[in-house]
MIDOSE-1310 file (N, C-alpha, C; in nm, 2 decimals, decimal comma, always signed):
residues 58
mvfl	+12,09/+1,76/+8,34/+12,16/+1,88/+8,31/+12,23/+1,94/+8,44; +12,18/+1,90/+8,55/+12,24/+1,95/+8,68/+12,39/+1,91/+8,69; +12,42/+1,79/+8,63/+12,56/+1,75/+8,64/+12,66/+1,85/+8,57; +12,61/+1,92/+8,48/+12,70/+2,02/+8,41/+12,75/+2,13/+8,51
vavp	+12,67/+2,15/+8,62/+12,71/+2,25/+8,72/+12,77/+2,17/+8,84; +12,72/+2,06/+8,87/+12,76/+1,99/+8,99/+12,90/+1,93/+8,99; +12,94/+1,88/+8,87/+13,07/+1,82/+8,86/+13,18/+1,92/+8,87; +13,18/+2,03/+8,79/+13,28/+2,13/+8,80/+13,29/+2,20/+8,94
lslg	+13,17/+2,22/+9,00/+13,16/+2,28/+9,13/+13,23/+2,18/+9,24; +13,19/+2,06/+9,23/+13,25/+1,96/+9,33/+13,40/+1,94/+9,31; +13,45/+1,95/+9,18/+13,59/+1,94/+9,16/+13,66/+2,06/+9,21; +13,60/+2,18/+9,19/+13,66/+2,30/+9,24/+13,67/+2,31/+9,39
iava	+13,57/+2,26/+9,46/+13,57/+2,25/+9,60/+13,67/+2,15/+9,65; +13,69/+2,04/+9,58/+13,79/+1,94/+9,62/+13,93/+2,00/+9,61; +13,95/+2,07/+9,50/+14,09/+2,13/+9,48/+14,11/+2,24/+9,58; +14,01/+2,32/+9,61/+14,03/+2,43/+9,70/+14,05/+2,38/+9,84
sdap	+14,00/+2,27/+9,88/+14,02/+2,21/+10,01/+14,13/+2,11/+10,02; +14,22/+2,11/+9,92/+14,33/+2,02/+9,91/+14,29/+1,87/+9,93; +14,17/+1,83/+9,88/+14,13/+1,69/+9,88/+14,16/+1,64/+9,74; +14,17/+1,51/+9,73/+14,20/+1,45/+9,59/+14,08/+1,48/+9,50
iaag	+14,11/+1,49/+9,37/+14,00/+1,51/+9,27/+13,90/+1,40/+9,27; +13,94/+1,28/+9,30/+13,85/+1,16/+9,30/+13,74/+1,18/+9,41; +13,78/+1,25/+9,52/+13,68/+1,28/+9,62/+13,57/+1,37/+9,57; +13,61/+1,47/+9,49/+13,51/+1,56/+9,43/+13,42/+1,48/+9,34
lvaa	+13,47/+1,39/+9,26/+13,39/+1,31/+9,17/+13,29/+1,22/+9,25; +13,34/+1,16/+9,35/+13,26/+1,07/+9,44/+13,15/+1,16/+9,50; +13,18/+1,27/+9,55/+13,08/+1,36/+9,61/+12,97/+1,40/+9,51; +13,01/+1,43/+9,39/+12,91/+1,46/+9,29/+12,82/+1,35/+9,26
vvgg	+12,88/+1,23/+9,25/+12,80/+1,11/+9,21/+12,70/+1,07/+9,33; +12,76/+1,07/+9,45/+12,67/+1,04/+9,57/+12,56/+1,14/+9,58; +12,60/+1,27/+9,57/+12,49/+1,37/+9,58/+12,38/+1,36/+9,48; +12,42/+1,32/+9,35/+12,32/+1,31/+9,25/+12,23/+1,19/+9,27
vvas	+12,29/+1,08/+9,32/+12,21/+0,96/+9,35/+12,12/+0,98/+9,46; +12,16/+1,05/+9,57/+12,08/+1,07/+9,68/+11,96/+1,17/+9,64; +12,00/+1,27/+9,57/+11,89/+1,37/+9,53/+11,79/+1,30/+9,44; +11,84/+1,22/+9,34/+11,74/+1,16/+9,25/+11,65/+1,06/+9,32
rsaa	+11,71/+0,99/+9,42/+11,63/+0,89/+9,50/+11,53/+0,96/+9,58; +11,56/+1,07/+9,65/+11,47/+1,14/+9,73/+11,36/+1,21/+9,65; +11,39/+1,26/+9,54/+11,29/+1,33/+9,45/+11,20/+1,23/+9,39; +11,24/+1,10/+9,37/+11,15/+1,01/+9,31/+11,08/+0,92/+9,40
spgs	+11,09/+0,95/+9,53/+11,02/+0,86/+9,63/+10,87/+0,88/+9,62; +10,79/+0,77/+9,64/+10,65/+0,78/+9,62/+10,58/+0,88/+9,71; +10,64/+0,91/+9,83/+10,57/+1,00/+9,92/+10,59/+1,15/+9,89; +10,68/+1,18/+9,80/+10,71/+1,32/+9,77/+10,63/+1,36/+9,65
rcry	+10,55/+1,46/+9,66/+10,47/+1,51/+9,55/+10,48/+1,67/+9,56; +10,49/+1,73/+9,44/+10,49/+1,87/+9,44/+10,35/+1,92/+9,46; +10,33/+2,02/+9,55/+10,20/+2,07/+9,57/+10,21/+2,22/+9,55; +10,13/+2,28/+9,47/+10,12/+2,42/+9,45/+9,99/+2,47/+9,49
gptp	+10,00/+2,58/+9,57/+9,88/+2,64/+9,62/+9,83/+2,57/+9,74; +9,71/+2,61/+9,78/+9,65/+2,55/+9,91/+9,62/+2,40/+9,89; +9,65/+2,32/+9,99/+9,62/+2,18/+9,98/+9,48/+2,15/+10,02; +9,42/+2,04/+9,99/+9,29/+2,00/+10,03/+9,28/+2,00/+10,18
aaga	+9,38/+1,97/+10,25/+9,38/+1,97/+10,40/+9,36/+2,11/+10,46; +9,42/+2,20/+10,39/+9,41/+2,34/+10,44/+9,27/+2,39/+10,42; +9,21/+2,35/+10,31/+9,07/+2,39/+10,28/+8,97/+2,33/+10,38; +9,00/+2,21/+10,43/+8,91/+2,14/+10,51/+8,90/+2,20/+10,65
ss	+9,01/+2,27/+10,69/+9,02/+2,32/+10,83/+8,94/+2,45/+10,84; +8,90/+2,52/+10,73/+8,84/+2,64/+10,74/+8,69/+2,63/+10,73
């Protein structure tokens, strides 16, 4: 669902900066791939609240 916002935004920025529209599309695709790869990496986990390491120090 993020692409519904990312593609028009990147196209608008490309047009506003006098870049070709293809550059905006490439930027949207590359940004989406990088974001999805970094969010899906095994080392990244969402942690809410105090972590066990914070509790061990007190």
